[in-house]
C-alpha positions as CSV (number, residue, x, y, z in Angstrom):
1,M,-34.3,21.0,14.2
2,E,-37.1,19.0,15.7
3,N,-37.1,15.5,17.0
4,V,-33.4,15.3,17.5
5,K,-31.6,14.6,20.8
6,R,-29.3,17.1,22.5
7,T,-26.2,16.2,24.5
8,P,-25.6,18.0,27.8
9,L,-23.2,20.3,26.0
10,Y,-25.8,21.7,23.5
11,E,-25.9,25.2,25.0
12,L,-22.1,25.3,25.1
13,H,-21.9,24.4,21.4
14,E,-24.3,27.3,20.6
15,E,-22.4,29.7,22.9
16,L,-19.1,28.8,21.2
17,G,-20.6,29.3,17.7
18,G,-20.8,25.7,16.7
19,K,-22.6,25.0,13.4
20,I,-25.3,22.6,14.6
21,V,-26.5,19.8,12.3
22,D,-28.6,16.6,12.7
23,F,-26.1,13.9,13.1
24,A,-27.7,10.4,13.4
25,G,-30.6,12.0,15.3
26,W,-28.4,14.2,17.5
27,A,-27.9,18.0,17.4
28,L,-24.2,18.3,17.2
29,P,-21.6,20.8,15.9
30,I,-20.2,19.9,12.5
31,Q,-17.6,22.7,13.0
32,Y,-16.9,25.9,14.9
33,T,-14.2,27.9,13.1
34,G,-13.8,25.5,10.2
35,I,-13.1,21.8,9.5
36,S,-9.5,22.4,8.2
37,Q,-8.5,24.6,11.1
38,E,-9.9,22.2,13.6
39,H,-8.3,19.2,11.8
40,H,-4.8,20.9,11.9
41,A,-5.3,21.9,15.6
42,V,-5.7,18.2,16.5
43,R,-2.7,17.1,14.5
44,K,-0.4,19.8,15.9
45,Q,-1.8,20.8,19.4
46,A,-5.1,19.5,20.7
47,G,-8.9,19.6,20.2
48,L,-11.9,18.9,22.4
49,F,-14.8,16.9,21.1
50,D,-18.3,16.3,22.5
51,V,-18.9,12.6,21.9
52,S,-21.7,12.2,24.4
53,H,-23.9,10.7,21.7
54,M,-21.9,7.5,21.8
55,G,-23.6,4.6,23.5
56,E,-22.4,2.7,26.6
57,V,-23.6,-0.7,27.7
58,L,-22.5,-2.3,30.9
59,V,-22.3,-6.1,31.2
60,T,-22.0,-7.5,34.7
61,G,-22.0,-11.0,36.1
62,K,-19.7,-14.1,36.3
63,E,-20.0,-14.7,32.5
64,A,-19.4,-11.1,31.4
65,L,-16.1,-11.9,29.8
66,A,-17.4,-15.1,28.2
67,F,-20.3,-13.2,26.7
68,A,-18.0,-10.5,25.3
69,Q,-15.8,-13.2,23.8
70,Y,-18.9,-14.6,22.0
71,L,-20.2,-11.2,21.0
72,V,-17.2,-9.7,19.3
73,T,-14.7,-10.9,16.7
74,N,-11.5,-10.0,18.6
75,D,-10.0,-12.1,21.4
76,V,-11.4,-10.7,24.6
77,S,-9.7,-13.5,26.6
78,T,-6.3,-11.6,26.2
79,L,-7.5,-8.6,28.1
80,S,-6.4,-7.8,31.7
81,D,-8.3,-5.5,34.0
82,T,-8.4,-1.9,32.8
83,Q,-7.4,-3.0,29.3
84,I,-9.4,-2.1,26.2
85,L,-9.9,-3.9,22.9
86,Y,-11.4,-2.9,19.5
87,G,-13.6,-5.3,17.6
88,M,-16.8,-5.9,15.7
89,M,-20.1,-7.4,16.5
90,C,-21.1,-9.5,13.5
91,N,-24.4,-11.1,12.5
92,E,-24.5,-14.8,11.7
93,S,-23.7,-14.0,8.0
94,G,-20.5,-12.2,9.0
95,G,-21.9,-8.7,8.3
96,V,-21.1,-6.0,10.9
97,V,-23.8,-5.1,13.4
98,D,-21.4,-2.5,14.8
99,D,-17.8,-1.9,15.7
100,L,-17.1,-1.1,19.3
101,L,-14.6,-0.8,22.1
102,V,-14.6,-3.4,24.9
103,Y,-13.4,-2.2,28.3
104,R,-12.5,-4.9,30.8
105,L,-13.2,-3.0,34.0
106,A,-13.0,-6.1,36.2
107,Q,-13.4,-9.9,36.0
108,E,-17.2,-9.6,36.1
109,R,-17.7,-6.1,34.6
110,V,-17.3,-5.1,31.0
111,L,-18.2,-1.8,29.3
112,L,-19.1,-1.8,25.6
113,V,-18.9,1.5,23.8
114,I,-21.0,1.5,20.7
115,N,-21.8,3.9,17.9
116,A,-24.5,6.6,18.5
117,S,-26.5,5.7,15.4
118,N,-26.8,2.1,16.5
119,V,-27.5,2.3,20.2
120,D,-31.1,1.0,20.0
121,K,-30.3,-1.7,17.4
122,D,-27.1,-2.7,19.3
123,F,-28.8,-2.9,22.7
124,A,-31.6,-5.0,21.3
125,W,-29.0,-7.3,19.7
126,I,-26.9,-7.5,22.9
127,S,-29.9,-8.1,25.1
128,E,-31.1,-11.0,22.9
129,K,-27.7,-12.7,22.8
130,A,-27.2,-12.2,26.5
131,K,-30.2,-14.4,27.4
132,A,-27.9,-17.5,27.0
133,F,-25.5,-16.1,29.6
134,D,-25.5,-15.6,33.4
135,I,-25.2,-11.8,33.1
136,E,-27.0,-8.5,33.3
137,V,-26.8,-5.9,30.6
138,E,-27.7,-2.2,31.2
139,N,-27.9,0.6,28.7
140,Q,-26.1,3.5,30.4
141,S,-26.0,5.8,27.4
142,D,-28.4,8.4,28.9
143,Q,-26.5,8.4,32.2
144,T,-23.1,9.0,30.6
145,A,-21.5,12.0,28.9
146,Q,-18.3,11.6,27.0
147,L,-15.6,14.1,26.0
148,A,-12.6,13.4,23.9
149,I,-9.4,15.5,24.1
150,Q,-7.2,14.6,21.2
151,G,-3.8,15.8,20.0
152,P,-0.1,15.7,20.9
153,L,-0.6,18.2,23.8
154,G,-3.7,16.5,25.1
155,E,-1.9,14.8,28.0
156,E,-0.1,17.9,29.1
157,I,-3.3,19.9,29.1
158,L,-5.4,17.4,30.9
159,Q,-2.7,16.7,33.5
160,T,-3.1,20.3,34.8
161,L,-6.6,19.3,36.0
162,T,-6.0,16.1,37.9
163,E,-3.7,14.6,40.5
164,V,-3.7,11.2,38.7
165,D,-0.5,10.6,36.8
166,L,-1.9,10.2,33.2
167,K,1.4,8.7,32.0
168,K,0.4,5.6,33.9
169,I,-2.7,5.1,31.8
170,A,-1.2,3.1,28.9
171,F,-2.4,3.1,25.4
172,F,-5.8,1.3,25.2
173,H,-6.1,1.2,29.0
174,C,-8.4,3.0,31.3
175,Q,-8.7,4.1,34.9
176,E,-11.9,4.5,37.0
177,G,-12.2,7.1,39.7
178,V,-10.0,9.8,38.1
179,T,-10.9,13.0,39.7
180,I,-10.8,16.0,37.4
181,K,-11.2,19.2,39.5
182,G,-13.5,17.4,41.9
183,R,-15.5,15.4,39.3
184,E,-15.0,11.7,39.3
185,C,-14.6,10.2,35.8
186,L,-13.5,7.1,33.9
187,V,-10.6,8.1,31.7
188,S,-9.1,6.0,28.9
189,R,-6.2,6.6,26.6
190,T,-8.0,5.9,23.3
191,G,-9.2,8.0,20.4
192,Y,-10.5,8.2,16.9
193,T,-8.2,10.7,15.3
194,G,-4.8,8.9,14.9
195,E,-3.3,11.1,17.6
196,D,-2.7,10.5,21.3
197,G,-5.5,11.5,23.5
198,F,-8.1,10.6,26.1
199,E,-11.8,9.8,26.3
200,I,-13.4,11.1,29.5
201,Y,-16.7,9.5,30.7
202,C,-18.6,11.6,33.3
203,K,-22.0,12.5,34.7
204,P,-24.1,14.4,32.2
205,E,-24.7,17.2,34.6
206,E,-20.9,17.7,35.0
207,A,-20.0,17.6,31.3
208,T,-20.3,21.3,30.5
209,D,-18.2,22.4,33.5
210,L,-15.6,19.9,32.6
211,A,-15.5,21.0,28.9
212,R,-15.1,24.6,30.1
213,L,-12.2,23.7,32.4
214,I,-10.4,21.8,29.7
215,L,-10.9,24.5,27.1
216,E,-9.6,27.1,29.5
217,A,-6.6,24.9,30.5
218,G,-5.6,24.3,26.9
219,K,-6.4,27.8,25.5
220,E,-2.8,29.1,25.5
221,K,-1.5,25.8,24.1
222,G,-3.8,26.0,21.1
223,L,-6.6,23.6,22.1
224,I,-9.9,24.5,20.4
225,P,-13.4,23.0,20.4
226,C,-13.8,20.7,17.4
227,G,-16.8,19.4,15.5
228,L,-17.7,16.2,13.9
229,G,-16.5,17.3,10.5
230,C,-12.8,17.1,11.4
231,R,-13.4,14.0,13.5
232,D,-14.3,12.3,10.2
233,T,-11.4,13.7,8.2
234,L,-9.0,12.8,11.0
235,R,-10.2,9.2,11.4
236,F,-10.2,8.7,7.7
237,E,-6.6,9.8,7.2
238,A,-5.6,7.5,10.0
239,C,-7.4,4.5,8.3
240,L,-9.9,4.2,11.1
241,P,-13.3,2.8,9.8
242,L,-16.7,4.3,10.3
243,Y,-19.8,2.1,10.6
244,G,-22.1,2.9,7.7
245,N,-19.2,3.7,5.4
246,E,-16.5,1.1,5.6
247,F,-18.8,-1.7,6.8
248,D,-22.4,-2.3,7.7
249,D,-24.7,-5.3,8.1
250,S,-23.9,-6.5,4.6
251,I,-20.1,-5.8,4.5
252,T,-17.9,-8.2,6.5
253,P,-14.7,-7.2,8.4
254,L,-12.7,-9.2,5.9
255,E,-14.1,-7.3,3.0
256,A,-13.4,-4.1,4.8
257,G,-9.8,-5.1,5.2
258,F,-9.8,-5.3,9.0
259,S,-9.1,-9.0,9.4
260,F,-6.5,-8.2,12.1
261,F,-9.4,-7.7,14.5
262,V,-11.1,-11.0,13.6
263,K,-9.6,-13.9,15.5
264,L,-10.6,-16.9,13.4
265,D,-7.8,-19.1,14.9
266,T,-9.1,-19.0,18.5
267,E,-10.9,-22.0,20.0
268,D,-13.8,-19.9,21.2
269,D,-16.7,-19.4,19.0
270,F,-18.2,-15.9,18.2
271,I,-21.2,-14.8,16.3
272,G,-20.4,-14.9,12.5
273,K,-17.3,-17.0,12.9
274,A,-18.5,-19.8,10.7
275,A,-19.5,-17.4,7.9
276,L,-16.2,-15.5,8.1
277,N,-14.3,-18.8,8.0
278,K,-16.2,-19.9,5.0
279,Q,-15.6,-16.5,3.3
280,K,-11.9,-16.8,4.0
281,E,-11.7,-20.3,2.6
282,E,-13.6,-19.5,-0.6
283,G,-11.8,-16.2,-1.1
284,L,-13.0,-12.7,-1.2
285,T,-14.8,-11.3,-4.2
286,R,-14.4,-7.7,-3.2
287,R,-12.2,-5.7,-0.7
288,L,-11.6,-2.2,0.6
289,V,-8.8,-0.2,-1.0
290,G,-7.3,3.2,-0.7
291,F,-7.1,5.4,-3.8
292,E,-6.0,8.9,-4.8
293,M,-7.3,11.1,-7.6
294,A,-5.4,13.8,-9.5
295,K,-8.6,15.7,-10.1
296,G,-12.0,15.9,-8.4
297,I,-13.1,14.9,-4.9
298,S,-15.1,11.7,-4.3
299,R,-17.8,11.2,-1.7
300,H,-19.5,8.3,0.1
301,G,-21.6,6.2,-2.3
302,Y,-20.0,7.4,-5.6
303,P,-19.8,4.5,-8.1
304,V,-16.4,3.1,-9.0
305,M,-16.3,2.3,-12.7
306,D,-14.2,0.4,-15.3
307,G,-15.5,2.0,-18.5
308,D,-19.2,1.4,-18.5
309,R,-19.1,-1.3,-15.8
310,E,-19.6,-0.5,-12.2
311,I,-17.0,-2.4,-10.1
312,G,-17.6,-1.0,-6.7
313,F,-18.4,2.1,-4.6
314,V,-16.7,4.8,-2.6
315,T,-17.1,4.4,1.2
316,T,-15.3,7.6,2.2
317,G,-13.8,10.4,0.1
318,Y,-12.2,13.7,0.9
319,K,-9.4,16.2,0.0
320,S,-7.1,15.3,2.9
321,P,-6.3,18.4,5.0
322,T,-3.0,16.9,6.0
323,L,-1.8,15.6,2.7
324,G,-3.5,18.1,0.4
325,K,-4.5,15.3,-1.9
326,S,-7.9,13.9,-3.0
327,I,-8.0,10.5,-1.5
328,G,-10.6,7.9,-0.6
329,F,-11.6,4.4,0.4
330,A,-13.6,2.2,-2.0
331,I,-14.9,-1.4,-2.0
332,V,-14.0,-2.9,-5.4
333,E,-13.9,-6.2,-7.1
334,M,-10.7,-8.2,-6.2
335,A,-9.3,-7.8,-9.7
336,Y,-8.8,-4.1,-9.0
337,T,-7.3,-4.3,-5.5
338,E,-3.6,-4.5,-6.4
339,M,-1.4,-1.5,-5.6
340,G,-1.3,0.8,-8.6
341,S,-4.6,-0.6,-10.1
342,E,-6.5,2.0,-12.0
343,F,-10.2,2.7,-12.3
344,E,-12.6,5.7,-12.5
345,I,-14.8,7.4,-9.9
346,K,-18.1,8.7,-11.2
347,V,-18.3,12.3,-9.8
348,R,-21.7,13.6,-10.9
349,K,-21.7,13.2,-14.7
350,K,-17.9,12.8,-15.2
351,Q,-15.8,9.7,-14.7
352,L,-12.4,10.8,-13.2
353,P,-9.3,8.5,-13.0
354,A,-8.2,7.1,-9.7
355,R,-5.3,4.9,-8.7
356,V,-5.0,2.3,-5.8
357,V,-2.6,3.4,-3.1
358,S,-1.9,2.4,0.5
359,K,-4.8,3.0,2.9
360,R,-2.4,4.3,5.5
361,F,-2.5,7.8,4.4
362,Y,-1.3,9.1,7.8
363,R,1.1,7.5,10.3
364,K,-0.7,7.3,13.6
365,N,0.9,9.3,16.5
366,Y,-0.1,7.3,19.5
367,K,1.9,7.1,22.7
368,K,2.5,3.4,23.3
């Protein structure tokens, strides 16, 4: 592969037998031993992911929190130091520029963790909007590597490598200055799989050694390296959205069914608030639903049909490794969003029946 970026762990991925693909311009493993095996390892024991392709933007200055409040749809004002919040950056029309995590590191220091495929777009957007605030924004993506250890045994495994009591890092909180075998890291109890786990931010030159230490520490407990393939099936089962699938610049958070993360009732303004308020008042014309199929497997972009009429499209579709069922998300017209509604998915030249079910395919297993 040419013209793709490599994370600091690229050589380790090759050494471990990772099947490397071009993912959003990054050479990353889609799998090692197999998506299904890696998926089940995270659900039952633990898995280690290289997510160094994610972007990090540091916002500093006396208006850092006010800026974050204006930038994202969720209520940043509720955060205390070391607390983390999930939200979306919207454009003025209410479409999603990106979804992200907001880390309140301190009163005047906020870390924004953004999607890899959007780093350049996001940083340009953030920098433009920041001009009205007394702050500095710095793209630290190239100076930061990120590992994710996910799974019910993740805490136990990582605890063997640090003196910091990881139980004191609460769900959606973080701690700076966590020393892992002599390497200083930022550690947060977050994740993208529906399981308990940690994200570890470190210096790029220390990432490979850290990954080796974690893999060795967790070897006897069943921890294995995992690729992006199972990261997608895990997040999908747990009803965690993916930018470019469940929403994008033309799909609003309300249409994607994530209104919980849009605080329209706060006094503070945020970008896109007026458009989203208007959409809520007028009523949605389409919305994300979960569905299951007795036959066939759907994929992103497949048309959703009612006879000869196209009524929507699939945003994500898989045969669930945990449930053993063919399930998916689709954005469809409102008339088809009631539980039990039926429509068809166009899988190549065939239209196969599907039925609307709850999107919560898998009950999240977080430690709160």
